[in-house]
mmJSON file of the N, C-alpha and C atoms, coordinates in Angstrom:
{"data_MODEL":{"atom_site":{
"group_PDB":["ATOM","ATOM","ATOM","ATOM","ATOM","ATOM","ATOM","ATOM","ATOM","ATOM","ATOM","ATOM","ATOM","ATOM","ATOM","ATOM","ATOM","ATOM","ATOM","ATOM","ATOM","ATOM","ATOM","ATOM","ATOM","ATOM","ATOM","ATOM","ATOM","ATOM","ATOM","ATOM","ATOM","ATOM","ATOM","ATOM","ATOM","ATOM","ATOM","ATOM","ATOM","ATOM","ATOM","ATOM","ATOM","ATOM","ATOM","ATOM","ATOM","ATOM","ATOM","ATOM","ATOM","ATOM","ATOM","ATOM","ATOM","ATOM","ATOM","ATOM","ATOM","ATOM","ATOM","ATOM","ATOM","ATOM","ATOM","ATOM","ATOM","ATOM","ATOM","ATOM","ATOM","ATOM","ATOM","ATOM","ATOM","ATOM","ATOM","ATOM","ATOM","ATOM","ATOM","ATOM","ATOM","ATOM","ATOM","ATOM","ATOM","ATOM","ATOM","ATOM","ATOM","ATOM","ATOM","ATOM","ATOM","ATOM","ATOM","ATOM","ATOM","ATOM","ATOM","ATOM","ATOM","ATOM","ATOM","ATOM","ATOM","ATOM","ATOM","ATOM","ATOM","ATOM","ATOM","ATOM","ATOM"],
"id":[1,2,3,4,5,6,7,8,9,10,11,12,13,14,15,16,17,18,19,20,21,22,23,24,25,26,27,28,29,30,31,32,33,34,35,36,37,38,39,40,41,42,43,44,45,46,47,48,49,50,51,52,53,54,55,56,57,58,59,60,61,62,63,64,65,66,67,68,69,70,71,72,73,74,75,76,77,78,79,80,81,82,83,84,85,86,87,88,89,90,91,92,93,94,95,96,97,98,99,100,101,102,103,104,105,106,107,108,109,110,111,112,113,114,115,116,117],
"type_symbol":["N","C","C","N","C","C","N","C","C","N","C","C","N","C","C","N","C","C","N","C","C","N","C","C","N","C","C","N","C","C","N","C","C","N","C","C","N","C","C","N","C","C","N","C","C","N","C","C","N","C","C","N","C","C","N","C","C","N","C","C","N","C","C","N","C","C","N","C","C","N","C","C","N","C","C","N","C","C","N","C","C","N","C","C","N","C","C","N","C","C","N","C","C","N","C","C","N","C","C","N","C","C","N","C","C","N","C","C","N","C","C","N","C","C","N","C","C"],
"label_atom_id":["N","CA","C","N","CA","C","N","CA","C","N","CA","C","N","CA","C","N","CA","C","N","CA","C","N","CA","C","N","CA","C","N","CA","C","N","CA","C","N","CA","C","N","CA","C","N","CA","C","N","CA","C","N","CA","C","N","CA","C","N","CA","C","N","CA","C","N","CA","C","N","CA","C","N","CA","C","N","CA","C","N","CA","C","N","CA","C","N","CA","C","N","CA","C","N","CA","C","N","CA","C","N","CA","C","N","CA","C","N","CA","C","N","CA","C","N","CA","C","N","CA","C","N","CA","C","N","CA","C","N","CA","C","N","CA","C"],
"label_alt_id":[null,null,null,null,null,null,null,null,null,null,null,null,null,null,null,null,null,null,null,null,null,null,null,null,null,null,null,null,null,null,null,null,null,null,null,null,null,null,null,null,null,null,null,null,null,null,null,null,null,null,null,null,null,null,null,null,null,null,null,null,null,null,null,null,null,null,null,null,null,null,null,null,null,null,null,null,null,null,null,null,null,null,null,null,null,null,null,null,null,null,null,null,null,null,null,null,null,null,null,null,null,null,null,null,null,null,null,null,null,null,null,null,null,null,null,null,null],
"label_comp_id":["MET","MET","MET","THR","THR","THR","LEU","LEU","LEU","PHE","PHE","PHE","VAL","VAL","VAL","THR","THR","THR","ALA","ALA","ALA","ALA","ALA","ALA","MET","MET","MET","TYR","TYR","TYR","SER","SER","SER","PHE","PHE","PHE","LEU","LEU","LEU","VAL","VAL","VAL","ALA","ALA","ALA","LEU","LEU","LEU","SER","SER","SER","THR","THR","THR","PRO","PRO","PRO","ASN","ASN","ASN","LYS","LYS","LYS","LYS","LYS","LYS","GLY","GLY","GLY","LYS","LYS","LYS","ILE","ILE","ILE","ILE","ILE","ILE","ALA","ALA","ALA","TYR","TYR","TYR","MET","MET","MET","GLY","GLY","GLY","ILE","ILE","ILE","GLY","GLY","GLY","PHE","PHE","PHE","PHE","PHE","PHE","ALA","ALA","ALA","HIS","HIS","HIS","LEU","LEU","LEU","VAL","VAL","VAL","PHE","PHE","PHE"],
"label_asym_id":["A","A","A","A","A","A","A","A","A","A","A","A","A","A","A","A","A","A","A","A","A","A","A","A","A","A","A","A","A","A","A","A","A","A","A","A","A","A","A","A","A","A","A","A","A","A","A","A","A","A","A","A","A","A","A","A","A","A","A","A","A","A","A","A","A","A","A","A","A","A","A","A","A","A","A","A","A","A","A","A","A","A","A","A","A","A","A","A","A","A","A","A","A","A","A","A","A","A","A","A","A","A","A","A","A","A","A","A","A","A","A","A","A","A","A","A","A"],
"label_entity_id":["1","1","1","1","1","1","1","1","1","1","1","1","1","1","1","1","1","1","1","1","1","1","1","1","1","1","1","1","1","1","1","1","1","1","1","1","1","1","1","1","1","1","1","1","1","1","1","1","1","1","1","1","1","1","1","1","1","1","1","1","1","1","1","1","1","1","1","1","1","1","1","1","1","1","1","1","1","1","1","1","1","1","1","1","1","1","1","1","1","1","1","1","1","1","1","1","1","1","1","1","1","1","1","1","1","1","1","1","1","1","1","1","1","1","1","1","1"],
"label_seq_id":[1,1,1,2,2,2,3,3,3,4,4,4,5,5,5,6,6,6,7,7,7,8,8,8,9,9,9,10,10,10,11,11,11,12,12,12,13,13,13,14,14,14,15,15,15,16,16,16,17,17,17,18,18,18,19,19,19,20,20,20,21,21,21,22,22,22,23,23,23,24,24,24,25,25,25,26,26,26,27,27,27,28,28,28,29,29,29,30,30,30,31,31,31,32,32,32,33,33,33,34,34,34,35,35,35,36,36,36,37,37,37,38,38,38,39,39,39],
"pdbx_PDB_ins_code":[null,null,null,null,null,null,null,null,null,null,null,null,null,null,null,null,null,null,null,null,null,null,null,null,null,null,null,null,null,null,null,null,null,null,null,null,null,null,null,null,null,null,null,null,null,null,null,null,null,null,null,null,null,null,null,null,null,null,null,null,null,null,null,null,null,null,null,null,null,null,null,null,null,null,null,null,null,null,null,null,null,null,null,null,null,null,null,null,null,null,null,null,null,null,null,null,null,null,null,null,null,null,null,null,null,null,null,null,null,null,null,null,null,null,null,null,null],
"Cartn_x":[4.641,4.739,4.165,4.425,3.905,2.384,1.811,0.355,-0.241,0.421,-0.07,0.023,1.092,1.252,0.165,-0.107,-1.155,-2.514,-2.78,-4.056,-4.201,-3.113,-3.155,-3.411,-2.75,-2.948,-4.368,-4.884,-6.247,-7.244,-7.02,-7.905,-7.87,-6.674,-6.529,-7.28,-7.189,-7.894,-9.4,-9.852,-11.28,-11.743,-10.907,-11.261,-11.394,-10.542,-10.591,-11.776,-12.173,-13.204,-14.613,-14.758,-16.094,-16.569,-17.834,-18.391,-18.918,-18.901,-19.439,-18.439,-18.867,-17.966,-17.555,-18.502,-18.177,-17.123,-17.224,-16.238,-14.864,-14.821,-13.541,-12.938,-13.77,-13.268,-12.66,-13.362,-12.858,-11.541,-11.479,-10.268,-9.095,-9.348,-8.273,-7.814,-8.753,-8.369,-7.468,-7.787,-6.955,-5.558,-5.479,-4.181,-3.388,-4.057,-3.39,-2.861,-3.665,-3.234,-2.028,-2.047,-0.927,0.334,0.188,1.335,1.893,1.0,1.437,2.257,1.874,2.615,3.988,4.043,5.308,6.256,5.748,6.582,6.422],
"Cartn_y":[-16.082,-14.635,-13.881,-14.389,-13.729,-13.754,-14.846,-14.959,-13.862,-13.564,-12.513,-11.147,-10.924,-9.649,-9.488,-10.567,-10.531,-10.271,-10.922,-10.738,-9.308,-8.742,-7.375,-6.386,-6.594,-5.711,-5.832,-7.066,-7.286,-6.589,-6.705,-6.056,-4.544,-4.012,-2.573,-2.118,-2.902,-2.557,-2.624,-3.614,-3.737,-2.539,-2.112,-0.971,0.293,0.424,1.613,1.572,0.367,0.245,0.205,-0.202,-0.337,0.974,1.338,2.537,2.246,0.964,0.566,0.885,1.697,2.104,0.901,-0.017,-1.192,-2.041,-2.157,-2.921,-2.296,-0.959,-0.262,-0.472,-0.421,-0.61,-1.998,-3.017,-4.387,-4.528,-3.928,-4.024,-3.323,-2.146,-1.419,-2.157,-2.833,-3.624,-4.777,-5.381,-6.47,-5.984,-4.795,-4.224,-3.897,-3.361,-3.033,-4.279,-5.357,-6.618,-7.174,-7.073,-7.542,-6.738,-5.418,-4.564,-4.904,-5.249,-5.606,-6.9,-7.839,-9.097,-8.867,-7.965,-7.712,-6.897,-5.807,-4.932,-5.226],
"Cartn_z":[-16.085,-15.858,-17.049,-18.236,-19.439,-19.447,-18.91,-18.864,-17.99,-16.867,-15.979,-16.644,-17.387,-18.088,-19.134,-19.867,-20.891,-20.26,-19.129,-18.446,-17.944,-17.442,-16.939,-18.074,-19.2,-20.347,-20.883,-20.913,-21.381,-20.462,-19.152,-18.186,-18.363,-18.644,-18.832,-20.078,-21.16,-22.397,-22.186,-21.431,-21.135,-20.317,-19.357,-18.519,-19.363,-20.363,-21.214,-22.171,-22.59,-23.618,-23.044,-21.788,-21.225,-20.597,-20.807,-20.175,-18.771,-18.397,-17.1,-15.989,-15.019,-13.934,-13.085,-12.849,-12.039,-12.734,-14.057,-14.813,-14.703,-14.746,-14.63,-13.249,-12.219,-10.855,-10.7,-11.228,-11.13,-11.884,-13.075,-13.888,-13.201,-12.628,-11.951,-10.694,-10.014,-8.847,-9.272,-10.429,-10.934,-11.271,-11.881,-12.235,-10.97,-9.961,-8.705,-8.009,-8.058,-7.453,-8.192,-9.529,-10.342,-10.024,-9.901,-9.598,-8.212,-7.273,-5.932,-5.962,-6.828,-6.933,-7.557,-8.542,-9.236,-8.369,-7.806,-7.001,-5.524],
"occupancy":[1.0,1.0,1.0,1.0,1.0,1.0,1.0,1.0,1.0,1.0,1.0,1.0,1.0,1.0,1.0,1.0,1.0,1.0,1.0,1.0,1.0,1.0,1.0,1.0,1.0,1.0,1.0,1.0,1.0,1.0,1.0,1.0,1.0,1.0,1.0,1.0,1.0,1.0,1.0,1.0,1.0,1.0,1.0,1.0,1.0,1.0,1.0,1.0,1.0,1.0,1.0,1.0,1.0,1.0,1.0,1.0,1.0,1.0,1.0,1.0,1.0,1.0,1.0,1.0,1.0,1.0,1.0,1.0,1.0,1.0,1.0,1.0,1.0,1.0,1.0,1.0,1.0,1.0,1.0,1.0,1.0,1.0,1.0,1.0,1.0,1.0,1.0,1.0,1.0,1.0,1.0,1.0,1.0,1.0,1.0,1.0,1.0,1.0,1.0,1.0,1.0,1.0,1.0,1.0,1.0,1.0,1.0,1.0,1.0,1.0,1.0,1.0,1.0,1.0,1.0,1.0,1.0],
"B_iso_or_equiv":[0.0,0.0,0.0,0.0,0.0,0.0,0.0,0.0,0.0,0.0,0.0,0.0,0.0,0.0,0.0,0.0,0.0,0.0,0.0,0.0,0.0,0.0,0.0,0.0,0.0,0.0,0.0,0.0,0.0,0.0,0.0,0.0,0.0,0.0,0.0,0.0,0.0,0.0,0.0,0.0,0.0,0.0,0.0,0.0,0.0,0.0,0.0,0.0,0.0,0.0,0.0,0.0,0.0,0.0,0.0,0.0,0.0,0.0,0.0,0.0,0.0,0.0,0.0,0.0,0.0,0.0,0.0,0.0,0.0,0.0,0.0,0.0,0.0,0.0,0.0,0.0,0.0,0.0,0.0,0.0,0.0,0.0,0.0,0.0,0.0,0.0,0.0,0.0,0.0,0.0,0.0,0.0,0.0,0.0,0.0,0.0,0.0,0.0,0.0,0.0,0.0,0.0,0.0,0.0,0.0,0.0,0.0,0.0,0.0,0.0,0.0,0.0,0.0,0.0,0.0,0.0,0.0],
"pdbx_formal_charge":[null,null,null,null,null,null,null,null,null,null,null,null,null,null,null,null,null,null,null,null,null,null,null,null,null,null,null,null,null,null,null,null,null,null,null,null,null,null,null,null,null,null,null,null,null,null,null,null,null,null,null,null,null,null,null,null,null,null,null,null,null,null,null,null,null,null,null,null,null,null,null,null,null,null,null,null,null,null,null,null,null,null,null,null,null,null,null,null,null,null,null,null,null,null,null,null,null,null,null,null,null,null,null,null,null,null,null,null,null,null,null,null,null,null,null,null,null],
"auth_seq_id":[1,1,1,2,2,2,3,3,3,4,4,4,5,5,5,6,6,6,7,7,7,8,8,8,9,9,9,10,10,10,11,11,11,12,12,12,13,13,13,14,14,14,15,15,15,16,16,16,17,17,17,18,18,18,19,19,19,20,20,20,21,21,21,22,22,22,23,23,23,24,24,24,25,25,25,26,26,26,27,27,27,28,28,28,29,29,29,30,30,30,31,31,31,32,32,32,33,33,33,34,34,34,35,35,35,36,36,36,37,37,37,38,38,38,39,39,39],
"auth_comp_id":["MET","MET","MET","THR","THR","THR","LEU","LEU","LEU","PHE","PHE","PHE","VAL","VAL","VAL","THR","THR","THR","ALA","ALA","ALA","ALA","ALA","ALA","MET","MET","MET","TYR","TYR","TYR","SER","SER","SER","PHE","PHE","PHE","LEU","LEU","LEU","VAL","VAL","VAL","ALA","ALA","ALA","LEU","LEU","LEU","SER","SER","SER","THR","THR","THR","PRO","PRO","PRO","ASN","ASN","ASN","LYS","LYS","LYS","LYS","LYS","LYS","GLY","GLY","GLY","LYS","LYS","LYS","ILE","ILE","ILE","ILE","ILE","ILE","ALA","ALA","ALA","TYR","TYR","TYR","MET","MET","MET","GLY","GLY","GLY","ILE","ILE","ILE","GLY","GLY","GLY","PHE","PHE","PHE","PHE","PHE","PHE","ALA","ALA","ALA","HIS","HIS","HIS","LEU","LEU","LEU","VAL","VAL","VAL","PHE","PHE","PHE"],
"auth_asym_id":["A","A","A","A","A","A","A","A","A","A","A","A","A","A","A","A","A","A","A","A","A","A","A","A","A","A","A","A","A","A","A","A","A","A","A","A","A","A","A","A","A","A","A","A","A","A","A","A","A","A","A","A","A","A","A","A","A","A","A","A","A","A","A","A","A","A","A","A","A","A","A","A","A","A","A","A","A","A","A","A","A","A","A","A","A","A","A","A","A","A","A","A","A","A","A","A","A","A","A","A","A","A","A","A","A","A","A","A","A","A","A","A","A","A","A","A","A"],
"auth_atom_id":["N","CA","C","N","CA","C","N","CA","C","N","CA","C","N","CA","C","N","CA","C","N","CA","C","N","CA","C","N","CA","C","N","CA","C","N","CA","C","N","CA","C","N","CA","C","N","CA","C","N","CA","C","N","CA","C","N","CA","C","N","CA","C","N","CA","C","N","CA","C","N","CA","C","N","CA","C","N","CA","C","N","CA","C","N","CA","C","N","CA","C","N","CA","C","N","CA","C","N","CA","C","N","CA","C","N","CA","C","N","CA","C","N","CA","C","N","CA","C","N","CA","C","N","CA","C","N","CA","C","N","CA","C","N","CA","C"],
"pdbx_PDB_model_num":[1,1,1,1,1,1,1,1,1,1,1,1,1,1,1,1,1,1,1,1,1,1,1,1,1,1,1,1,1,1,1,1,1,1,1,1,1,1,1,1,1,1,1,1,1,1,1,1,1,1,1,1,1,1,1,1,1,1,1,1,1,1,1,1,1,1,1,1,1,1,1,1,1,1,1,1,1,1,1,1,1,1,1,1,1,1,1,1,1,1,1,1,1,1,1,1,1,1,1,1,1,1,1,1,1,1,1,1,1,1,1,1,1,1,1,1,1]
}}}
């Protein structure tokens, strides 16, 4: 479970740091999928 949290946080940081819109979309989709698994 901790690994998933770390991956989600890493994806979020990548989404914030990258100027690429496609990268942000992929990262936000990953976060949404993670949130769906948790909740």
